[in-house]
Every structure is written in structure tokens, then in C-alpha cells.
Phi, psi and omega in degrees: 000323180295324183295317177298319174298320176297319178296316175298322184267002174299130184303321182298319181302315175297318182293321178290321176295316181293320179297323177295322181293309179298318179293329175292320178291316180296328179300318181298315179298316179294317180301312179296316180302315178304317178290326176295317181296323178297325178294327174291321184288328172299320174298322174294312185267351180095351179214148185277001173212183184249018186301330184274359184285131177232154175227110182057045176067017181249127183282099174262356183302310177304319176299321178295319179293319178298319185294313180297319180290327173296314182298316179301304183306309182302319181294318176299308173310311179299305184287333186259341185237296183307300179307306178296320182298311178306309179303315184293314182297319176294329182281316185264332176228071182290151187274122176262140179298139183276115182295346175274342184286139180287153181283173180293325184291324182292322174303313182295321175298316177296320182294315179299310182300317182292329175286326178289320178296324182289330178282000000 
């Protein structure tokens, strides 16, 4: 029973659960935002999606609608999640160079010496 309790109280499990809840909620926001933008596209093009578009009697409209929706979704995720997260991470948790790690010049010198010794 103590193992199960430790599993439930492990930090990663809680973080994953919170992330999943937030992602599910954010998905609704992004989906609604995508619908709003598709509505504006429909005002410009005369219809809210491209489902009626055909090419040589092949219905390519649903695919075009899916691609436009995906592009909007990707832009929202990138500009509202990825960029701010990356900036905050760089600002508050800057990566420090490992002082024990060899420099690039030292690594290249070792590679050159190893190749020379091999030949």
C-alpha cells in the first residue's frame, strides 16, 4: 500500500495530471478561436469553410478546411504557449556552461589526434 501511496504522491504524476487538465481546457479555447477565425474567413470568401470546393469533381474542400484549421491552431499554440514559455525559461533559468566539459577546440583536437593515431 505504501508503494501505491508513493506512486500517487510522486511529483511527475501530479504535474502530468495538471498539464492534461490545462491542455484539455486550452483545447476548447483554441478550437473556439479557430471557429471564430474561420467565420471571418467565411465572411471574406462567402462561406465559413471550404467544404464545397471541388477540383476535377473531387471534393478537396474538407482537406483545405482541415489544413487552414491546423495552421490557425499551430499559430495559436506557437505564439501563445511556445514563445512565452521559451522566453520565460531563458530569462529565469538560463543555461550555464558546464565548467567540467571540454571546449569545442579541445574536442576537435582529441578527434584529430584519434584519427591521426588510427592511421
